[in-house]
GULO-387074 format. One record per atom (N, C-alpha, C, O): atom name; residue number from 1; y, z, x. Coordinates in steps of 0.02 Angstrom, whole numbers, plus 50000, padded with zeros to 5 digits. Example, Ala and Ser with C-alpha at 12.3 -4.5 7.8 and 13.67 -1.06 7.14 Angstrom:
BEGIN
 atomo num     v     w     u
     N   1 49716 50390 50660
    CA   1 49775 50390 50615
     C   1 49835 50390 50660
     O   1 49834 50423 50712
     N   2 49888 50354 50642
    CA   2 49947 50357 50684
     C   2 50002 50394 50645
     O   2 50057 50402 50670
//
This chain:
BEGIN
 atomo num     v     w     u
     N   1 45759 47190 54478
    CA   1 45712 47228 54430
     C   1 45691 47257 54456
     O   1 45701 47316 54438
     N   2 45649 47246 54514
    CA   2 45617 47300 54567
     C   2 45666 47349 54592
     O   2 45647 47407 54594
     N   3 45722 47335 54611
    CA   3 45792 47375 54650
     C   3 45797 47436 54574
     O   3 45775 47494 54577
     N   4 45823 47415 54524
    CA   4 45820 47441 54485
     C   4 45764 47503 54444
     O   4 45782 47553 54413
     N   5 45703 47484 54455
    CA   5 45656 47536 54434
     C   5 45647 47579 54504
     O   5 45638 47639 54508
     N   6 45650 47555 54532
    CA   6 45643 47597 54600
     C   6 45714 47643 54603
     O   6 45715 47695 54636
     N   7 45758 47624 54575
    CA   7 45834 47658 54585
     C   7 45842 47723 54520
     O   7 45882 47769 54514
     N   8 45784 47700 54477
    CA   8 45775 47746 54406
     C   8 45721 47788 54400
     O   8 45721 47835 54359
     N   9 45659 47771 54448
    CA   9 45622 47812 54445
     C   9 45587 47771 54387
     O   9 45589 47712 54370
     N  10 45552 47832 54361
    CA  10 45520 47873 54280
     C  10 45569 47874 54233
     O  10 45560 47886 54174
     N  11 45637 47857 54266
    CA  11 45689 47875 54207
     C  11 45714 47804 54172
     O  11 45766 47791 54142
     N  12 45677 47778 54183
    CA  12 45737 47693 54152
     C  12 45726 47696 54094
     O  12 45761 47654 54066
     N  13 45682 47736 54039
    CA  13 45686 47738 53966
     C  13 45740 47782 53958
     O  13 45789 47766 53924
     N  14 45737 47833 53984
    CA  14 45795 47896 53968
     C  14 45879 47863 53991
     O  14 45931 47889 53973
     N  15 45873 47804 54034
    CA  15 45956 47753 54066
     C  15 45952 47718 54020
     O  15 46003 47715 53986
     N  16 45897 47679 54000
    CA  16 45912 47645 53932
     C  16 45917 47654 53890
     O  16 45906 47605 53854
     N  17 45931 47702 53862
    CA  17 45927 47751 53807
     C  17 46018 47780 53813
     O  17 46060 47785 53768
     N  18 46020 47787 53852
    CA  18 46083 47835 53862
     C  18 46138 47766 53873
     O  18 46195 47776 53853
     N  19 46125 47707 53900
    CA  19 46148 47662 53915
     C  19 46163 47610 53835
     O  19 46204 47568 53817
     N  20 46118 47634 53813
    CA  20 46114 47589 53745
     C  20 46142 47630 53678
     O  20 46150 47607 53621
     N  21 46151 47681 53696
    CA  21 46199 47738 53643
     C  21 46272 47729 53647
     O  21 46312 47729 53600
     N  22 46287 47718 53730
    CA  22 46367 47702 53742
     C  22 46383 47651 53716
     O  22 46437 47639 53690
     N  23 46324 47606 53720
    CA  23 46378 47533 53718
     C  23 46400 47550 53618
     O  23 46452 47553 53586
     N  24 46318 47557 53599
    CA  24 46354 47554 53524
     C  24 46392 47602 53509
     O  24 46404 47584 53451
     N  25 46422 47652 53516
    CA  25 46460 47706 53497
     C  25 46535 47646 53542
     O  25 46586 47640 53508
     N  26 46535 47618 53596
    CA  26 46590 47550 53605
     C  26 46589 47532 53562
     O  26 46633 47555 53525
     N  27 46549 47486 53534
    CA  27 46510 47432 53482
     C  27 46556 47464 53402
     O  27 46604 47440 53371
     N  28 46527 47508 53395
    CA  28 46533 47539 53327
     C  28 46620 47566 53327
     O  28 46653 47559 53276
     N  29 46644 47591 53378
    CA  29 46704 47606 53367
     C  29 46758 47543 53387
     O  29 46812 47565 53404
     N  30 46754 47483 53389
    CA  30 46772 47421 53368
     C  30 46764 47376 53300
     O  30 46803 47338 53272
     N  31 46700 47396 53287
    CA  31 46701 47381 53223
     C  31 46733 47412 53181
     O  31 46773 47386 53142
     N  32 46718 47471 53186
    CA  32 46779 47530 53136
     C  32 46832 47510 53128
     O  32 46858 47499 53074
     N  33 46864 47499 53200
    CA  33 46938 47469 53208
     C  33 46949 47415 53182
     O  33 47002 47413 53150
     N  34 46911 47358 53185
    CA  34 46942 47285 53157
     C  34 46940 47318 53081
     O  34 46994 47324 53053
     N  35 46886 47337 53049
    CA  35 46847 47362 52981
     C  35 46922 47362 52945
     O  35 46953 47321 52911
     N  36 46934 47428 52971
    CA  36 47001 47468 52951
     C  36 47046 47421 52949
     O  36 47069 47415 52892
     N  37 47070 47383 52990
    CA  37 47131 47366 52979
     C  37 47118 47312 52949
     O  37 47150 47324 52898
     N  38 47097 47264 52941
    CA  38 47061 47208 52891
     C  38 47087 47262 52818
     O  38 47141 47263 52790
     N  39 47030 47298 52804
    CA  39 47044 47341 52738
     C  39 47103 47353 52724
     O  39 47120 47337 52667
     N  40 47149 47382 52764
    CA  40 47213 47424 52757
     C  40 47262 47351 52774
     O  40 47321 47363 52787
     N  41 47245 47294 52774
    CA  41 47303 47263 52794
     C  41 47353 47263 52834
     O  41 47406 47232 52828
     N  42 47335 47306 52884
    CA  42 47360 47315 52958
     C  42 47402 47255 53001
     O  42 47452 47255 53036
     N  43 47345 47197 52976
    CA  43 47343 47154 53037
     C  43 47356 47091 52965
     O  43 47321 47074 52916
     N  44 47416 47072 52990
    CA  44 47434 47018 52928
     C  44 47428 46918 53012
     O  44 47419 46906 53072
     N  45 47442 46884 52945
    CA  45 47470 46816 52993
     C  45 47406 46775 53015
     O  45 47350 46787 52992
     N  46 47416 46737 53049
    CA  46 47354 46703 53099
     C  46 47328 46739 53153
     O  46 47355 46778 53192
     N  47 47271 46717 53147
    CA  47 47226 46742 53213
     C  47 47158 46736 53196
     O  47 47130 46711 53146
     N  48 47134 46765 53250
    CA  48 47035 46753 53240
     C  48 47048 46779 53161
     O  48 47096 46799 53127
     N  49 46964 46764 53151
    CA  49 46948 46793 53076
     C  49 46887 46846 53108
     O  49 46833 46846 53137
     N  50 46937 46888 53078
    CA  50 46898 46971 53087
     C  50 46858 46978 53052
     O  50 46826 47027 53072
     N  51 46836 46958 53007
    CA  51 46800 46950 52962
     C  51 46718 46933 52997
     O  51 46667 46964 52978
     N  52 46718 46882 53047
    CA  52 46648 46835 53074
     C  52 46660 46905 53137
     O  52 46605 46928 53152
     N  53 46706 46932 53165
    CA  53 46701 46979 53225
     C  53 46701 47051 53203
     O  53 46681 47094 53242
     N  54 46721 47064 53147
    CA  54 46697 47134 53116
     C  54 46634 47119 53110
     O  54 46605 47169 53133
     N  55 46579 47068 53089
    CA  55 46521 47064 53084
     C  55 46462 47048 53151
     O  55 46401 47048 53156
     N  56 46497 47041 53180
    CA  56 46470 47016 53236
     C  56 46446 47092 53287
     O  56 46394 47107 53316
     N  57 46525 47133 53276
    CA  57 46524 47190 53329
     C  57 46468 47245 53282
     O  57 46440 47292 53309
     N  58 46458 47225 53192
    CA  58 46425 47249 53179
     C  58 46359 47276 53175
     O  58 46333 47329 53160
     N  59 46334 47202 53198
    CA  59 46256 47186 53193
     C  59 46218 47223 53282
     O  59 46173 47258 53304
     N  60 46280 47180 53303
    CA  60 46291 47196 53402
     C  60 46278 47289 53396
     O  60 46254 47317 53445
     N  61 46294 47325 53340
    CA  61 46291 47404 53348
     C  61 46235 47416 53336
     O  61 46204 47451 53375
     N  62 46201 47389 53271
    CA  62 46150 47409 53236
     C  62 46089 47414 53298
     O  62 46049 47460 53309
     N  63 46101 47323 53347
    CA  63 46037 47329 53388
     C  63 46037 47376 53452
     O  63 45986 47395 53482
     N  64 46115 47394 53468
    CA  64 46110 47441 53508
     C  64 46087 47527 53504
     O  64 46062 47568 53542
     N  65 46111 47524 53438
    CA  65 46072 47587 53402
     C  65 46009 47589 53407
     O  65 45987 47623 53454
     N  66 45967 47558 53367
    CA  66 45884 47524 53373
     C  66 45851 47535 53443
     O  66 45796 47560 53453
     N  67 45896 47513 53488
    CA  67 45872 47506 53557
     C  67 45884 47566 53588
     O  67 45843 47580 53633
     N  68 45938 47617 53576
    CA  68 45944 47692 53592
     C  68 45904 47709 53545
     O  68 45929 47660 53517
     N  69 45877 47723 53519
    CA  69 45820 47763 53486
     C  69 45756 47732 53525
     O  69 45736 47766 53572
     N  70 45723 47672 53510
    CA  70 45661 47663 53541
     C  70 45651 47643 53604
     O  70 45600 47615 53623
     N  71 45709 47658 53646
    CA  71 45723 47657 53703
     C  71 45661 47738 53731
     O  71 45609 47736 53765
     N  72 45687 47780 53709
    CA  72 45674 47842 53709
     C  72 45582 47855 53689
     O  72 45549 47898 53719
     N  73 45556 47814 53639
    CA  73 45468 47814 53626
     C  73 45442 47813 53700
     O  73 45388 47842 53705
     N  74 45472 47780 53774
    CA  74 45436 47779 53840
     C  74 45474 47834 53882
     O  74 45454 47833 53940
     N  75 45514 47874 53872
    CA  75 45504 47915 53916
     C  75 45485 47973 53916
     O  75 45490 48016 53872
     N  76 45455 47977 53983
    CA  76 45413 48037 54001
     C  76 45423 48101 53998
     O  76 45377 48135 53976
     N  77 45467 48125 54012
    CA  77 45506 48196 53967
     C  77 45535 48215 53935
     O  77 45556 48271 53947
     N  78 45555 48183 53874
    CA  78 45563 48209 53812
     C  78 45497 48189 53793
     O  78 45455 48234 53795
     N  79 45476 48119 53771
    CA  79 45422 48102 53743
     C  79 45424 48118 53672
     O  79 45379 48155 53652
     N  80 45464 48099 53634
    CA  80 45477 48106 53557
     C  80 45428 48050 53541
     O  80 45417 47998 53573
     N  81 45394 48079 53468
    CA  81 45366 48050 53424
     C  81 45410 48021 53374
     O  81 45465 48048 53364
     N  82 45387 47956 53334
    CA  82 45436 47910 53307
     C  82 45472 47963 53233
     O  82 45522 47941 53205
     N  83 45440 48033 53206
    CA  83 45480 48056 53165
     C  83 45531 48124 53191
     O  83 45562 48166 53159
     N  84 45525 48112 53265
    CA  84 45582 48142 53302
     C  84 45638 48104 53307
     O  84 45693 48131 53310
     N  85 45631 48051 53308
    CA  85 45693 48006 53315
     C  85 45705 47987 53245
     O  85 45766 47987 53236
     N  86 45676 47971 53195
    CA  86 45704 47956 53118
     C  86 45727 48007 53068
     O  86 45770 48005 53024
     N  87 45673 48066 53095
    CA  87 45697 48119 53033
     C  87 45724 48180 53062
     O  87 45703 48217 53107
     N  88 45796 48181 53012
    CA  88 45831 48231 53053
     C  88 45801 48292 53051
     O  88 45769 48306 53001
     N  89 45804 48329 53094
    CA  89 45786 48391 53124
     C  89 45696 48416 53138
     O  89 45677 48473 53148
     N  90 45647 48344 53133
    CA  90 45627 48347 53138
     C  90 45606 48361 53238
     O  90 45553 48339 53260
     N  91 45621 48373 53252
    CA  91 45625 48376 53329
     C  91 45638 48436 53351
     O  91 45607 48453 53402
     N  92 45688 48488 53321
    CA  92 45694 48520 53369
     C  92 45759 48523 53442
     O  92 45796 48571 53455
     N  93 45756 48475 53469
    CA  93 45796 48469 53520
     C  93 45850 48453 53514
     O  93 45860 48405 53477
     N  94 45913 48487 53551
    CA  94 45971 48492 53545
     C  94 46020 48477 53468
     O  94 46070 48445 53455
     N  95 45975 48519 53432
    CA  95 46010 48533 53351
     C  95 46074 48564 53373
     O  95 46092 48593 53425
     N  96 46101 48551 53321
    CA  96 46095 48496 53251
     C  96 46141 48431 53283
     O  96 46175 48397 53244
     N  97 46141 48420 53341
    CA  97 46161 48360 53358
     C  97 46106 48294 53366
     O  97 46119 48234 53359
     N  98 46058 48317 53379
    CA  98 46008 48244 53377
     C  98 46011 48252 53290
     O  98 45995 48199 53264
     N  99 46024 48290 53254
    CA  99 46007 48270 53176
     C  99 46086 48214 53152
     O  99 46092 48160 53122
     N 100 46114 48243 53172
    CA 100 46190 48195 53174
     C 100 46172 48147 53196
     O 100 46163 48110 53148
     N 101 46160 48122 53239
    CA 101 46120 48039 53275
     C 101 46100 48006 53214
     O 101 46117 47958 53180
     N 102 46056 48052 53214
    CA 102 45993 48003 53146
     C 102 46026 48016 53106
     O 102 46055 47963 53093
     N 103 46043 48048 53079
    CA 103 46100 48017 53017
     C 103 46135 47988 53003
     O 103 46142 47957 52950
     N 104 46186 47992 53078
    CA 104 46251 47924 53081
     C 104 46192 47867 53105
     O 104 46210 47815 53076
     N 105 46153 47857 53129
    CA 105 46113 47787 53134
     C 105 46084 47766 53075
     O 105 46098 47708 53060
     N 106 46046 47796 53035
    CA 106 46034 47774 52983
     C 106 46106 47753 52913
     O 106 46116 47703 52880
     N 107 46132 47803 52916
    CA 107 46199 47783 52880
     C 107 46226 47714 52897
     O 107 46222 47676 52848
     N 108 46251 47686 52951
    CA 108 46272 47638 52988
     C 108 46217 47584 52971
     O 108 46241 47528 52966
     N 109 46161 47586 52961
    CA 109 46095 47538 52935
     C 109 46108 47504 52898
     O 109 46105 47443 52894
     N 110 46143 47581 52838
    CA 110 46137 47569 52753
     C 110 46194 47529 52757
     O 110 46200 47471 52738
     N 111 46238 47565 52784
    CA 111 46330 47538 52759
     C 111 46340 47470 52803
     O 111 46372 47422 52780
     N 112 46319 47470 52850
    CA 112 46336 47398 52876
     C 112 46263 47340 52842
     O 112 46273 47279 52836
     N 113 46208 47365 52827
    CA 113 46181 47295 52799
     C 113 46200 47295 52730
     O 113 46191 47238 52707
     N 114 46230 47344 52675
    CA 114 46243 47334 52629
     C 114 46294 47278 52599
     O 114 46309 47258 52543
     N 115 46316 47260 52672
    CA 115 46385 47192 52655
     C 115 46356 47140 52652
     O 115 46394 47092 52643
     N 116 46273 47122 52659
    CA 116 46241 47090 52621
     C 116 46198 47100 52548
     O 116 46156 47059 52530
     N 117 46212 47155 52513
    CA 117 46205 47150 52445
     C 117 46269 47168 52413
     O 117 46261 47192 52356
     N 118 46323 47164 52432
    CA 118 46378 47184 52415
     C 118 46389 47150 52341
     O 118 46430 47178 52304
     N 119 46351 47085 52313
    CA 119 46369 47051 52263
     C 119 46306 47075 52211
     O 119 46326 47067 52153
     N 120 46244 47100 52212
    CA 120 46214 47146 52194
     C 120 46232 47216 52160
     O 120 46225 47237 52103
     N 121 46258 47243 52220
    CA 121 46310 47300 52185
     C 121 46358 47313 52162
     O 121 46369 47366 52133
     N 122 46408 47257 52174
    CA 122 46446 47232 52139
     C 122 46501 47256 52186
     O 122 46498 47306 52222
     N 123 46564 47204 52181
    CA 123 46603 47203 52238
     C 123 46650 47292 52247
     O 123 46652 47322 52301
     N 124 46669 47308 52205
    CA 124 46710 47361 52186
     C 124 46662 47439 52212
     O 124 46688 47487 52241
     N 125 46606 47435 52197
    CA 125 46570 47489 52209
     C 125 46555 47480 52277
     O 125 46552 47533 52308
     N 126 46543 47423 52314
    CA 126 46520 47424 52387
     C 126 46591 47440 52442
     O 126 46591 47460 52500
     N 127 46640 47426 52404
    CA 127 46674 47457 52449
     C 127 46697 47524 52452
     O 127 46725 47551 52500
     N 128 46686 47546 52403
    CA 128 46677 47637 52399
     C 128 46630 47662 52453
     O 128 46644 47708 52492
     N 129 46547 47609 52450
    CA 129 46513 47633 52496
     C 129 46521 47630 52569
     O 129 46509 47672 52612
     N 130 46549 47560 52574
    CA 130 46563 47528 52633
     C 130 46629 47594 52674
     O 130 46617 47605 52734
     N 131 46683 47628 52646
    CA 131 46710 47672 52674
     C 131 46695 47729 52692
     O 131 46731 47768 52722
     N 132 46621 47742 52668
    CA 132 46590 47802 52732
     C 132 46583 47765 52788
     O 132 46595 47801 52837
     N 133 46565 47695 52808
    CA 133 46547 47690 52867
     C 133 46579 47726 52921
     O 133 46550 47747 52971
     N 134 46670 47736 52904
    CA 134 46688 47774 52948
     C 134 46651 47839 52968
     O 134 46634 47854 53025
     N 135 46642 47874 52912
    CA 135 46612 47931 52929
     C 135 46557 47943 52983
     O 135 46544 47986 53025
     N 136 46535 47891 52965
    CA 136 46446 47893 53032
     C 136 46467 47867 53074
     O 136 46431 47873 53124
     N 137 46525 47830 53084
    CA 137 46563 47843 53167
     C 137 46547 47901 53181
     O 137 46509 47928 53221
     N 138 46596 47927 53125
    CA 138 46635 47989 53177
     C 138 46557 48042 53191
     O 138 46545 48064 53247
     N 139 46503 48060 53119
    CA 139 46449 48085 53158
     C 139 46425 48060 53222
     O 139 46408 48098 53267
     N 140 46422 47977 53228
    CA 140 46418 47971 53303
     C 140 46462 47992 53344
     O 140 46456 48053 53334
     N 141 46493 47989 53373
    CA 141 46549 48011 53405
     C 141 46498 48098 53394
     O 141 46450 48104 53431
     N 142 46510 48141 53357
    CA 142 46497 48205 53361
     C 142 46423 48210 53402
     O 142 46413 48254 53444
     N 143 46379 48162 53384
    CA 143 46322 48154 53413
     C 143 46338 48166 53494
     O 143 46325 48209 53536
     N 144 46368 48112 53492
    CA 144 46373 48088 53610
     C 144 46427 48129 53628
     O 144 46449 48128 53685
     N 145 46450 48165 53585
    CA 145 46486 48258 53622
     C 145 46443 48300 53630
     O 145 46436 48337 53679
     N 146 46411 48299 53584
    CA 146 46361 48363 53579
     C 146 46300 48345 53625
     O 146 46284 48392 53662
     N 147 46268 48296 53630
    CA 147 46215 48288 53631
     C 147 46208 48251 53727
     O 147 46177 48270 53776
     N 148 46244 48204 53716
    CA 148 46232 48156 53764
     C 148 46237 48205 53834
     O 148 46261 48261 53846
     N 149 46204 48158 53869
    CA 149 46164 48193 53949
     C 149 46249 48197 53991
     O 149 46263 48244 54027
     N 150 46289 48148 53981
    CA 150 46345 48149 54026
     C 150 46433 48185 53999
     O 150 46487 48187 54028
     N 151 46406 48210 53924
    CA 151 46427 48243 53883
     C 151 46484 48281 53921
     O 151 46537 48273 53891
     N 152 46491 48315 53970
    CA 152 46534 48375 53984
     C 152 46571 48324 54064
     O 152 46608 48347 54107
     N 153 46550 48268 54059
    CA 153 46570 48254 54137
     C 153 46648 48211 54126
     O 153 46656 48180 54074
     N 154 46690 48213 54167
    CA 154 46764 48198 54139
     C 154 46772 48103 54134
     O 154 46818 48075 54105
     N 155 46714 48067 54170
    CA 155 46745 48005 54196
     C 155 46681 47975 54102
     O 155 46687 47919 54077
     N 156 46645 48017 54082
    CA 156 46619 48018 54001
     C 156 46677 48016 53961
     O 156 46699 47964 53935
     N 157 46704 48078 53955
    CA 157 46730 48100 53904
     C 157 46807 48054 53934
     O 157 46853 48074 53899
     N 158 46826 48013 53975
    CA 158 46883 47972 53984
     C 158 46860 47924 53956
     O 158 46900 47902 53915
     N 159 46798 47886 53959
    CA 159 46779 47837 53915
     C 159 46781 47857 53835
     O 159 46821 47825 53802
     N 160 46746 47901 53806
    CA 160 46754 47901 53727
     C 160 46829 47895 53713
     O 160 46859 47851 53682
     N 161 46865 47975 53760
    CA 161 46921 47952 53734
     C 161 46958 47890 53734
     O 161 47002 47893 53691
     N 162 46960 47849 53757
    CA 162 46999 47769 53786
     C 162 46959 47730 53724
     O 162 46985 47679 53701
     N 163 46900 47752 53700
    CA 163 46861 47707 53654
     C 163 46866 47730 53593
     O 163 46881 47692 53547
     N 164 46854 47794 53583
    CA 164 46864 47844 53495
     C 164 46944 47832 53476
     O 164 46965 47806 53425
     N 165 46969 47851 53514
    CA 165 47076 47865 53510
     C 165 47091 47804 53455
     O 165 47108 47806 53396
     N 166 47083 47772 53482
    CA 166 47113 47713 53432
     C 166 47077 47687 53380
     O 166 47090 47638 53344
     N 167 47036 47722 53380
    CA 167 47003 47690 53298
     C 167 47001 47743 53257
     O 167 46987 47739 53197
     N 168 47018 47807 53293
    CA 168 47041 47874 53248
     C 168 47093 47871 53222
     O 168 47096 47890 53163
     N 169 47165 47842 53263
    CA 169 47211 47843 53256
     C 169 47205 47779 53186
     O 169 47217 47803 53131
     N 170 47192 47724 53187
    CA 170 47187 47658 53140
     C 170 47159 47714 53079
     O 170 47198 47736 53036
     N 171 47100 47730 53083
    CA 171 47078 47781 53010
     C 171 47104 47837 52988
     O 171 47097 47858 52931
     N 172 47138 47868 53037
    CA 172 47209 47918 52981
     C 172 47254 47901 52963
     O 172 47282 47928 52915
     N 173 47280 47840 52999
    CA 173 47335 47783 52971
     C 173 47334 47748 52903
     O 173 47377 47732 52862
     N 174 47251 47740 52910
    CA 174 47225 47716 52838
     C 174 47234 47754 52777
     O 174 47264 47739 52726
     N 175 47203 47806 52792
    CA 175 47197 47888 52764
     C 175 47273 47862 52714
     O 175 47279 47827 52664
     N 176 47347 47919 52785
    CA 176 47392 47943 52776
     C 176 47413 47880 52727
     O 176 47445 47896 52677
     N 177 47394 47796 52740
    CA 177 47440 47757 52685
     C 177 47407 47736 52615
     O 177 47430 47691 52580
     N 178 47330 47788 52596
    CA 178 47316 47786 52533
     C 178 47347 47840 52489
     O 178 47351 47838 52428
     N 179 47368 47893 52531
    CA 179 47386 47966 52477
     C 179 47450 47940 52435
     O 179 47463 47956 52377
     N 180 47479 47906 52467
    CA 180 47558 47922 52448
     C 180 47561 47870 52386
     O 180 47603 47877 52341
     N 181 47501 47806 52385
    CA 181 47480 47761 52332
     C 181 47476 47814 52298
     O 181 47526 47839 52274
     N 182 47406 47843 52291
    CA 182 47391 47880 52241
     C 182 47434 47949 52210
     O 182 47432 47970 52152
     N 183 47468 47973 52259
    CA 183 47533 48003 52228
     C 183 47582 48001 52185
     O 183 47608 48041 52146
     N 184 47592 47923 52206
    CA 184 47648 47877 52185
     C 184 47616 47868 52095
     O 184 47653 47882 52048
     N 185 47544 47844 52086
    CA 185 47494 47827 52036
     C 185 47504 47877 51999
     O 185 47521 47860 51942
     N 186 47498 47956 52013
    CA 186 47472 47999 51964
     C 186 47560 48011 51935
     O 186 47577 48032 51879
     N 187 47588 47998 51970
    CA 187 47651 48036 51962
     C 187 47699 47963 51897
     O 187 47744 47972 51855
     N 188 47681 47931 51906
    CA 188 47701 47872 51861
     C 188 47654 47888 51793
     O 188 47679 47875 51738
     N 189 47586 47918 51798
    CA 189 47539 47900 51738
     C 189 47572 47995 51709
     O 189 47589 48013 51653
     N 190 47571 48019 51749
    CA 190 47626 48097 51715
     C 190 47685 48104 51703
     O 190 47712 48155 51682
     N 191 47717 48043 51718
    CA 191 47773 48024 51703
     C 191 47774 47983 51616
     O 191 47800 48003 51564
     N 192 47742 47935 51628
    CA 192 47740 47918 51544
     C 192 47694 47966 51508
     O 192 47695 47957 51447
     N 193 47657 48012 51528
    CA 193 47621 48043 51493
     C 193 47676 48107 51434
     O 193 47670 48128 51377
     N 194 47743 48119 51506
    CA 194 47794 48159 51469
     C 194 47836 48134 51425
     O 194 47853 48170 51379
     N 195 47860 48069 51428
    CA 195 47894 48013 51379
     C 195 47841 48023 51330
     O 195 47847 48082 51311
     N 196 47816 48009 51314
    CA 196 47755 47989 51243
     C 196 47760 48045 51210
     O 196 47727 48054 51159
//
């Protein structure tokens, strides 16, 4: 630990926040990917219990997001207030990317924890709310690319591409699969209306 402190110097909080942010993005990407695969019935047959994996990834994501923000409170260079880290556009630091990260974080907490209140919300309503998790994830990706300290570096962009691309493909495939069903349903309703 002494070696780590010596190597990072006064930047230990900044380095911790950066690492936690990257881990949060990796975990969120995996969680959204698993969730989309489950919800779109892309994965069939026997295998691991994807609900348990999805829930574990979601909780780990929330812990990493919390550490990402909380570690910054100790940073001597940035020296943010709690309001700077919790209220969009309060800090003025690298806006709008900071605000997008804050919004993404709050949305991930709200949509992720809504799972535990789905009976009170109603399953159908909860499913609609939970779909917005993919949008919160995308805001997190934009935050990472716009504000991340390493955003312009090739190694960082490669990591982001490897982590984000598969999940993005799954999300787009899910959206594409839903559209034809809606169009068929609308066509069937129009056909019945025309016949009557």
